[in-house]
ZADO-1210 file (C-alpha; in nm, 4 decimals, padded with zeros to 6 digits):
<atoms>
<atom x="-00.0076" y="-00.0465" z="00.0467" code="MET" pos="1"/>
<atom x="00.2922" y="00.1737" z="00.0646" code="LYS" pos="2"/>
<atom x="00.4578" y="00.1839" z="-00.2209" code="HIS" pos="3"/>
<atom x="00.1392" y="00.2752" z="-00.4208" code="MET" pos="4"/>
<atom x="00.1024" y="00.5897" z="-00.2256" code="LEU" pos="5"/>
<atom x="00.4599" y="00.6421" z="-00.2908" code="MET" pos="6"/>
<atom x="00.3898" y="00.6029" z="-00.6913" code="ARG" pos="7"/>
<atom x="00.0530" y="00.7738" z="-00.6739" code="PHE" pos="8"/>
<atom x="00.2876" y="01.1005" z="-00.5365" code="ALA" pos="9"/>
<atom x="00.5597" y="01.0976" z="-00.7769" code="LEU" pos="10"/>
<atom x="00.3437" y="01.0606" z="-01.0626" code="THR" pos="11"/>
<atom x="00.0917" y="01.3254" z="-00.9457" code="LEU" pos="12"/>
<atom x="00.4137" y="01.5632" z="-00.9275" code="ALA" pos="13"/>
<atom x="00.5602" y="01.4908" z="-01.2417" code="GLY" pos="14"/>
<atom x="00.2543" y="01.5496" z="-01.4091" code="VAL" pos="15"/>
<atom x="00.1928" y="01.9280" z="-01.2185" code="LEU" pos="16"/>
<atom x="00.5469" y="01.9679" z="-01.2703" code="LEU" pos="17"/>
<atom x="00.5003" y="01.9279" z="-01.6556" code="THR" pos="18"/>
<atom x="00.1898" y="02.1341" z="-01.6600" code="GLY" pos="19"/>
<atom x="00.4137" y="02.3737" z="-01.5223" code="SER" pos="20"/>
<atom x="00.6964" y="02.3634" z="-01.7199" code="ALA" pos="21"/>
<atom x="00.4606" y="02.3576" z="-02.0431" code="PHE" pos="22"/>
<atom x="00.2160" y="02.7053" z="-01.8108" code="ALA" pos="23"/>
<atom x="00.5840" y="02.8800" z="-01.8201" code="ASN" pos="24"/>
<atom x="00.6527" y="02.7941" z="-02.2076" code="SER" pos="25"/>
<atom x="00.4061" y="02.9171" z="-02.3476" code="GLU" pos="26"/>
<atom x="00.4049" y="03.2177" z="-02.1499" code="LEU" pos="27"/>
<atom x="00.6882" y="03.3076" z="-02.3376" code="GLU" pos="28"/>
<atom x="00.5572" y="03.2681" z="-02.7041" code="LEU" pos="29"/>
<atom x="00.5118" y="03.5593" z="-02.9184" code="GLN" pos="30"/>
<atom x="00.1021" y="03.5747" z="-02.9153" code="SER" pos="31"/>
<atom x="-00.1015" y="03.4756" z="-03.2426" code="PHE" pos="32"/>
<atom x="-00.4685" y="03.4769" z="-03.2997" code="ARG" pos="33"/>
<atom x="-00.5721" y="03.2631" z="-03.6185" code="PRO" pos="34"/>
<atom x="-00.7530" y="03.4423" z="-03.8546" code="GLU" pos="35"/>
<atom x="-01.0627" y="03.1878" z="-03.9228" code="TYR" pos="36"/>
<atom x="-01.2335" y="03.3437" z="-04.1624" code="SER" pos="37"/>
<atom x="-00.8863" y="03.5290" z="-04.3320" code="ASN" pos="38"/>
<atom x="-00.9550" y="03.2846" z="-04.7184" code="ILE" pos="39"/>
<atom x="-00.6874" y="03.4980" z="-04.8811" code="ALA" pos="40"/>
<atom x="-00.3834" y="03.4185" z="-04.5391" code="SER" pos="41"/>
<atom x="-00.4598" y="03.0562" z="-04.5625" code="MET" pos="42"/>
<atom x="-00.4539" y="03.0336" z="-04.9523" code="GLN" pos="43"/>
<atom x="-00.0811" y="03.2204" z="-04.9423" code="ARG" pos="44"/>
<atom x="00.0428" y="02.9835" z="-04.6806" code="GLY" pos="45"/>
<atom x="-00.1204" y="02.6717" z="-04.8606" code="ALA" pos="46"/>
<atom x="00.1159" y="02.8099" z="-05.1350" code="ARG" pos="47"/>
<atom x="00.4104" y="02.8737" z="-04.9089" code="ASP" pos="48"/>
<atom x="00.3621" y="02.5325" z="-04.7034" code="TYR" pos="49"/>
<atom x="00.3655" y="02.3485" z="-04.9936" code="MET" pos="50"/>
<atom x="00.6469" y="02.5137" z="-05.1308" code="ALA" pos="51"/>
<atom x="00.8920" y="02.4882" z="-04.8528" code="TYR" pos="52"/>
<atom x="00.7548" y="02.2259" z="-04.6138" code="CYS" pos="53"/>
<atom x="00.5713" y="01.9480" z="-04.7992" code="SER" pos="54"/>
<atom x="00.8872" y="01.8469" z="-04.9190" code="GLY" pos="55"/>
<atom x="00.9936" y="01.7223" z="-04.5884" code="CYS" pos="56"/>
<atom x="00.6894" y="01.7116" z="-04.4374" code="HIS" pos="57"/>
<atom x="00.3569" y="01.4785" z="-04.5001" code="SER" pos="58"/>
<atom x="-00.0754" y="01.6150" z="-04.3444" code="MET" pos="59"/>
<atom x="-00.1988" y="01.2741" z="-04.3649" code="LYS" pos="60"/>
<atom x="-00.5193" y="01.3806" z="-04.2922" code="TYR" pos="61"/>
<atom x="-00.6029" y="01.6455" z="-04.4801" code="LEU" pos="62"/>
<atom x="-00.7256" y="01.5521" z="-04.8475" code="ARG" pos="63"/>
<atom x="-00.6432" y="01.8352" z="-05.1521" code="PHE" pos="64"/>
<atom x="-00.9552" y="01.7803" z="-05.2340" code="SER" pos="65"/>
<atom x="-01.0798" y="01.9335" z="-04.8994" code="ARG" pos="66"/>
<atom x="-00.8563" y="02.1891" z="-04.9086" code="ILE" pos="67"/>
<atom x="-01.0010" y="02.2856" z="-05.2550" code="ALA" pos="68"/>
<atom x="-01.3060" y="02.2729" z="-05.0975" code="ALA" pos="69"/>
<atom x="-01.2655" y="02.4684" z="-04.7811" code="ASP" pos="70"/>
<atom x="-01.0002" y="02.7766" z="-04.9657" code="LEU" pos="71"/>
<atom x="-01.1575" y="02.8234" z="-05.2724" code="GLN" pos="72"/>
<atom x="-00.9480" y="02.7108" z="-05.4542" code="ILE" pos="73"/>
<atom x="-00.9616" y="02.6078" z="-05.8549" code="PRO" pos="74"/>
<atom x="-00.9242" y="02.2369" z="-05.9012" code="GLU" pos="75"/>
<atom x="-00.6715" y="02.2879" z="-06.2176" code="ASP" pos="76"/>
<atom x="-00.4709" y="02.5577" z="-05.9373" code="GLU" pos="77"/>
<atom x="-00.4252" y="02.3107" z="-05.7009" code="LEU" pos="78"/>
<atom x="-00.2866" y="02.0577" z="-05.9785" code="LYS" pos="79"/>
<atom x="-00.0715" y="02.3414" z="-06.1122" code="ALA" pos="80"/>
<atom x="00.0695" y="02.5333" z="-05.8303" code="ASN" pos="81"/>
<atom x="-00.0051" y="02.2483" z="-05.4668" code="LEU" pos="82"/>
<atom x="00.0436" y="01.8845" z="-05.6009" code="MET" pos="83"/>
<atom x="00.3965" y="01.7753" z="-05.6214" code="PHE" pos="84"/>
<atom x="00.3872" y="01.4570" z="-05.5260" code="THR" pos="85"/>
<atom x="00.0025" y="01.3283" z="-05.7044" code="THR" pos="86"/>
<atom x="-00.2166" y="01.4278" z="-05.9515" code="ASP" pos="87"/>
<atom x="-00.5357" y="01.2603" z="-05.7260" code="LYS" pos="88"/>
<atom x="-00.7090" y="01.5303" z="-05.5183" code="VAL" pos="89"/>
<atom x="-00.8949" y="01.3073" z="-05.3447" code="GLY" pos="90"/>
<atom x="-00.4744" y="01.2351" z="-05.1990" code="GLU" pos="91"/>
<atom x="-00.4086" y="01.3800" z="-04.8635" code="PRO" pos="92"/>
<atom x="-00.0752" y="01.5807" z="-04.8350" code="ILE" pos="93"/>
<atom x="00.2120" y="01.2688" z="-04.8997" code="LYS" pos="94"/>
<atom x="00.5845" y="01.4054" z="-04.8207" code="SER" pos="95"/>
<atom x="00.8402" y="01.3317" z="-05.0972" code="ALA" pos="96"/>
<atom x="01.1027" y="01.2139" z="-04.8652" code="LEU" pos="97"/>
<atom x="01.2351" y="00.8171" z="-04.9345" code="PRO" pos="98"/>
<atom x="01.2765" y="00.5863" z="-04.5866" code="ALA" pos="99"/>
<atom x="01.5914" y="00.7064" z="-04.5786" code="ALA" pos="100"/>
<atom x="01.5739" y="01.0097" z="-04.4643" code="SER" pos="101"/>
<atom x="01.6311" y="00.9298" z="-04.0998" code="GLU" pos="102"/>
<atom x="01.9717" y="00.8863" z="-04.1540" code="GLN" pos="103"/>
<atom x="01.9863" y="01.2422" z="-04.3055" code="TRP" pos="104"/>
<atom x="01.8622" y="01.4232" z="-04.0281" code="PHE" pos="105"/>
<atom x="01.8478" y="01.1524" z="-03.7081" code="GLY" pos="106"/>
<atom x="01.4914" y="01.0906" z="-03.7157" code="ARG" pos="107"/>
<atom x="01.1976" y="01.1280" z="-04.0014" code="VAL" pos="108"/>
<atom x="01.0160" y="01.4693" z="-04.0892" code="PRO" pos="109"/>
<atom x="00.6847" y="01.4557" z="-03.8115" code="PRO" pos="110"/>
<atom x="00.3980" y="01.4395" z="-03.9548" code="ASP" pos="111"/>
<atom x="00.1903" y="01.8123" z="-03.9135" code="LEU" pos="112"/>
<atom x="-00.1740" y="01.7475" z="-03.9695" code="SER" pos="113"/>
<atom x="-00.1788" y="01.8039" z="-03.6358" code="LEU" pos="114"/>
<atom x="00.0358" y="02.0206" z="-03.4938" code="VAL" pos="115"/>
<atom x="-00.1592" y="02.3483" z="-03.3909" code="ALA" pos="116"/>
<atom x="-00.3903" y="02.1310" z="-03.2222" code="ARG" pos="117"/>
<atom x="-00.0915" y="01.9547" z="-03.0168" code="SER" pos="118"/>
<atom x="00.1388" y="02.2781" z="-02.9723" code="ARG" pos="119"/>
<atom x="-00.0942" y="02.5635" z="-03.0920" code="GLY" pos="120"/>
<atom x="-00.0635" y="02.8251" z="-03.3253" code="PRO" pos="121"/>
<atom x="00.1425" y="03.0512" z="-03.1287" code="SER" pos="122"/>
<atom x="00.4412" y="02.7612" z="-03.0760" code="TRP" pos="123"/>
<atom x="00.4651" y="02.7600" z="-03.4837" code="ILE" pos="124"/>
<atom x="00.3894" y="03.0879" z="-03.5211" code="TYR" pos="125"/>
<atom x="00.7297" y="03.1105" z="-03.2549" code="THR" pos="126"/>
<atom x="00.8697" y="02.9125" z="-03.3941" code="TYR" pos="127"/>
<atom x="00.9081" y="02.9505" z="-03.6963" code="LEU" pos="128"/>
<atom x="01.0836" y="03.3142" z="-03.6220" code="GLN" pos="129"/>
<atom x="01.3205" y="03.1430" z="-03.3820" code="SER" pos="130"/>
<atom x="01.6358" y="03.0151" z="-03.5993" code="PHE" pos="131"/>
<atom x="02.0096" y="03.1487" z="-03.5101" code="TYR" pos="132"/>
<atom x="02.2863" y="03.0574" z="-03.5609" code="LEU" pos="133"/>
<atom x="02.5005" y="02.8105" z="-03.3600" code="ASP" pos="134"/>
<atom x="02.7755" y="02.6650" z="-03.4627" code="GLU" pos="135"/>
<atom x="02.7930" y="02.2958" z="-03.2526" code="THR" pos="136"/>
<atom x="02.4703" y="02.1712" z="-03.4290" code="ARG" pos="137"/>
<atom x="02.5859" y="01.9330" z="-03.6927" code="PRO" pos="138"/>
<atom x="02.3717" y="02.1812" z="-03.9803" code="LEU" pos="139"/>
<atom x="02.5008" y="02.4697" z="-03.7908" code="GLY" pos="140"/>
<atom x="02.1171" y="02.6854" z="-03.6911" code="VAL" pos="141"/>
<atom x="01.9555" y="02.5968" z="-03.3697" code="ASN" pos="142"/>
<atom x="01.6161" y="02.6984" z="-03.2364" code="ASN" pos="143"/>
<atom x="01.4980" y="02.8489" z="-02.8915" code="THR" pos="144"/>
<atom x="01.1692" y="02.7413" z="-02.9285" code="VAL" pos="145"/>
<atom x="01.2757" y="02.3588" z="-02.9560" code="LEU" pos="146"/>
<atom x="01.6328" y="02.3465" z="-02.8551" code="PRO" pos="147"/>
<atom x="01.8559" y="02.0821" z="-03.0722" code="GLY" pos="148"/>
<atom x="01.5672" y="02.1084" z="-03.3601" code="ALA" pos="149"/>
<atom x="01.7097" y="01.8235" z="-03.6343" code="ALA" pos="150"/>
<atom x="01.4807" y="02.0533" z="-03.8677" code="MET" pos="151"/>
<atom x="01.7728" y="02.2966" z="-04.0701" code="PRO" pos="152"/>
<atom x="01.6751" y="02.6790" z="-04.0965" code="ASN" pos="153"/>
<atom x="01.5068" y="02.6074" z="-04.4543" code="VAL" pos="154"/>
<atom x="01.3303" y="02.9592" z="-04.4830" code="LEU" pos="155"/>
<atom x="01.7222" y="03.1246" z="-04.4452" code="TRP" pos="156"/>
<atom x="01.6663" y="03.3051" z="-04.7525" code="GLU" pos="157"/>
<atom x="01.3487" y="03.4476" z="-04.6519" code="LEU" pos="158"/>
<atom x="01.4501" y="03.6028" z="-04.3151" code="GLN" pos="159"/>
<atom x="01.7944" y="03.5783" z="-04.3235" code="GLY" pos="160"/>
<atom x="02.0117" y="03.4977" z="-04.0706" code="TRP" pos="161"/>
<atom x="02.0254" y="03.6016" z="-03.6641" code="GLN" pos="162"/>
<atom x="02.2072" y="03.5294" z="-03.4512" code="LYS" pos="163"/>
<atom x="02.2030" y="03.5134" z="-03.0099" code="LYS" pos="164"/>
<atom x="02.2448" y="03.8178" z="-02.8348" code="VAL" pos="165"/>
<atom x="02.2732" y="03.9055" z="-02.4277" code="ALA" pos="166"/>
<atom x="01.9381" y="04.0106" z="-02.3393" code="HIS" pos="167"/>
<atom x="02.1641" y="04.3406" z="-02.1110" code="ASP" pos="168"/>
<atom x="02.2009" y="04.3831" z="-02.5564" code="ALA" pos="169"/>
<atom x="01.8915" y="04.4296" z="-02.6070" code="ALA" pos="170"/>
<atom x="01.8554" y="04.6249" z="-02.2948" code="ALA" pos="171"/>
<atom x="02.1366" y="04.8252" z="-02.4676" code="GLY" pos="172"/>
<atom x="01.9119" y="04.8485" z="-02.7872" code="GLY" pos="173"/>
<atom x="02.2286" y="04.8182" z="-02.9813" code="GLU" pos="174"/>
<atom x="02.2417" y="04.5430" z="-03.2799" code="GLY" pos="175"/>
<atom x="01.9176" y="04.3676" z="-03.1558" code="ALA" pos="176"/>
<atom x="01.6359" y="04.3579" z="-03.4202" code="LYS" pos="177"/>
<atom x="01.3842" y="04.1530" z="-03.2748" code="ALA" pos="178"/>
<atom x="01.2725" y="03.9508" z="-02.9754" code="GLU" pos="179"/>
<atom x="01.1163" y="03.6296" z="-02.9746" code="HIS" pos="180"/>
<atom x="00.9961" y="03.3513" z="-02.7075" code="HIS" pos="181"/>
<atom x="01.1794" y="03.5513" z="-02.4162" code="GLY" pos="182"/>
<atom x="01.5152" y="03.6062" z="-02.6365" code="THR" pos="183"/>
<atom x="01.6903" y="03.9050" z="-02.8098" code="ALA" pos="184"/>
<atom x="01.8364" y="03.8215" z="-03.1436" code="PHE" pos="185"/>
<atom x="02.0140" y="04.0552" z="-03.3736" code="GLU" pos="186"/>
<atom x="01.9786" y="04.0675" z="-03.7684" code="SER" pos="187"/>
<atom x="02.3870" y="03.8672" z="-03.9639" code="VAL" pos="188"/>
<atom x="02.2197" y="03.9161" z="-04.3279" code="SER" pos="189"/>
<atom x="01.8871" y="04.0321" z="-04.4243" code="GLN" pos="190"/>
<atom x="01.6974" y="03.7841" z="-04.6451" code="GLY" pos="191"/>
<atom x="01.4666" y="03.8718" z="-04.8949" code="SER" pos="192"/>
<atom x="01.1893" y="03.9873" z="-04.7533" code="LEU" pos="193"/>
<atom x="01.1732" y="04.2613" z="-04.5038" code="SER" pos="194"/>
<atom x="01.0925" y="04.1387" z="-04.1460" code="PRO" pos="195"/>
<atom x="00.7245" y="04.2860" z="-04.1772" code="GLU" pos="196"/>
<atom x="00.7191" y="04.0873" z="-04.4846" code="GLU" pos="197"/>
<atom x="00.8637" y="03.7723" z="-04.2389" code="TYR" pos="198"/>
<atom x="00.6276" y="03.8100" z="-03.9531" code="LYS" pos="199"/>
<atom x="00.3612" y="03.7999" z="-04.2474" code="GLN" pos="200"/>
<atom x="00.5043" y="03.5479" z="-04.3933" code="PHE" pos="201"/>
<atom x="00.4642" y="03.3106" z="-04.1126" code="VAL" pos="202"/>
<atom x="00.1123" y="03.4374" z="-04.0243" code="ALA" pos="203"/>
<atom x="-00.0177" y="03.2472" z="-04.3341" code="ASP" pos="204"/>
<atom x="00.1543" y="02.9331" z="-04.2471" code="VAL" pos="205"/>
<atom x="00.0056" y="02.9593" z="-03.9373" code="THR" pos="206"/>
<atom x="-00.3222" y="02.9944" z="-04.0223" code="ASN" pos="207"/>
<atom x="-00.3189" y="02.8093" z="-04.2714" code="PHE" pos="208"/>
<atom x="-00.1438" y="02.5166" z="-04.0167" code="MET" pos="209"/>
<atom x="-00.4180" y="02.6027" z="-03.7357" code="ASP" pos="210"/>
<atom x="-00.7053" y="02.5291" z="-03.9966" code="TYR" pos="211"/>
<atom x="-00.5096" y="02.1743" z="-04.1306" code="ALA" pos="212"/>
<atom x="-00.5683" y="02.0812" z="-03.7326" code="GLY" pos="213"/>
<atom x="-00.8863" y="02.0956" z="-03.7899" code="GLU" pos="214"/>
<atom x="-01.0741" y="02.1894" z="-04.1214" code="PRO" pos="215"/>
<atom x="-01.4045" y="02.2638" z="-04.0253" code="GLY" pos="216"/>
<atom x="-01.3365" y="02.4465" z="-03.7477" code="LYS" pos="217"/>
<atom x="-01.4593" y="02.7554" z="-03.9712" code="ARG" pos="218"/>
<atom x="-01.7739" y="02.6244" z="-03.9897" code="ASP" pos="219"/>
<atom x="-01.8040" y="02.5154" z="-03.6327" code="ARG" pos="220"/>
<atom x="-01.7571" y="02.8452" z="-03.4910" code="ILE" pos="221"/>
<atom x="-01.9934" y="03.0368" z="-03.7005" code="SER" pos="222"/>
<atom x="-02.2382" y="02.7526" z="-03.6282" code="THR" pos="223"/>
<atom x="-02.2170" y="02.8206" z="-03.2298" code="GLY" pos="224"/>
<atom x="-02.2391" y="03.2307" z="-03.3292" code="ILE" pos="225"/>
<atom x="-02.5430" y="03.1131" z="-03.4621" code="LYS" pos="226"/>
<atom x="-02.6934" y="02.8569" z="-03.2072" code="VAL" pos="227"/>
<atom x="-02.5926" y="03.1305" z="-02.8873" code="ILE" pos="228"/>
<atom x="-02.7986" y="03.4070" z="-03.1438" code="ILE" pos="229"/>
<atom x="-03.0889" y="03.1556" z="-03.1522" code="TYR" pos="230"/>
<atom x="-03.1137" y="03.0806" z="-02.7180" code="LEU" pos="231"/>
<atom x="-03.0749" y="03.4412" z="-02.6523" code="VAL" pos="232"/>
<atom x="-03.3883" y="03.5241" z="-02.8906" code="LEU" pos="233"/>
<atom x="-03.5684" y="03.2196" z="-02.7116" code="LEU" pos="234"/>
<atom x="-03.4336" y="03.3720" z="-02.3722" code="LEU" pos="235"/>
<atom x="-03.6290" y="03.7020" z="-02.5205" code="VAL" pos="236"/>
<atom x="-03.9442" y="03.4940" z="-02.6000" code="LEU" pos="237"/>
<atom x="-03.9179" y="03.2958" z="-02.3312" code="THR" pos="238"/>
<atom x="-03.9617" y="03.5630" z="-02.0806" code="TYR" pos="239"/>
<atom x="-04.2075" y="03.8115" z="-02.2615" code="PHE" pos="240"/>
<atom x="-04.4477" y="03.4745" z="-02.2655" code="LEU" pos="241"/>
<atom x="-04.3889" y="03.3593" z="-01.9596" code="LYS" pos="242"/>
<atom x="-04.4521" y="03.7206" z="-01.8497" code="LYS" pos="243"/>
<atom x="-04.8232" y="03.7168" z="-02.0658" code="GLU" pos="244"/>
<atom x="-04.8496" y="03.3581" z="-01.9155" code="PHE" pos="245"/>
<atom x="-04.8492" y="03.4739" z="-01.5525" code="TRP" pos="246"/>
<atom x="-05.0151" y="03.8772" z="-01.5856" code="ARG" pos="247"/>
<atom x="-05.3885" y="03.7327" z="-01.4876" code="ASP" pos="248"/>
<atom x="-05.2043" y="03.5798" z="-01.1531" code="ILE" pos="249"/>
<atom x="-05.0435" y="03.8326" z="-01.0108" code="HIS" pos="250"/>
</atoms>
C-alpha cells in the first residue's frame, strides 16, 4: 500500500511539474490568434507550406480536395500549384522524402497535420522566427523554442540569418533587431523579405497549419455563434411568454 501511495504521489508531482513547465514556456511564446475567416491568408499559407514544408513534412489527415473546397481554390490551380506528389485530388498531403530520410536528419520528419492542435498556433508562429546560427549544431543552426531541433532553417533565404544575443544588448538597443520566446536576436544578413514581410509570411503559414489541424473549425465557430444568437432570442421570447401567462395571476 505504501509503495502504491508513493508511486501515485511521484506521478502526481511529475504531472504538476510538467504542466508548470509547459505553462511557463507558453507564456514566453509570441501571442498569435489565427484568422479563421481570412481565406486569402490561408491560401497564401497553403502555397507557402507546399513550397517550403511539404518536401519533408506530410499532412496525412488533410486531403487536397478538402483544401480546394474550404479555401476556394479551383481544381486546375490546385493541381498546377499545390500538388507535387500526386495527381489525385482525393489524396492526402504526402512527404516527398524516401524512407532513408531518417539517416539524413537523425529522425523521420514528423507529420504536421495536428501540430497546431497539440502545440498551439503561437508555438508555430514563434518557432518559425526563432532559428539562429549555432556552430555547435551539425547543420549550423538551432532554435530557442525547440533546442536541438534536427530541422534546418529552410526559410533562411526569406528571413536571412540571425544570431542570439545577450539580454543586456537588447536592453541597450545596439544591434538587437527582434525578440522571440524571451530571447533577443541580431540580424547577421538580410533575407529577401523585410522583417514585417517575413512575419506576414509566417502568419500565413500558421493560419494554414491551424486550419489543417481542424478544417471544420470555421464552420463550427460560425454555427456556435448562430446557436448562441438563437438561444438569446429564445430567452427573450420565453421571458415575454412567461409574463403573458402569469399576467392575470398577479
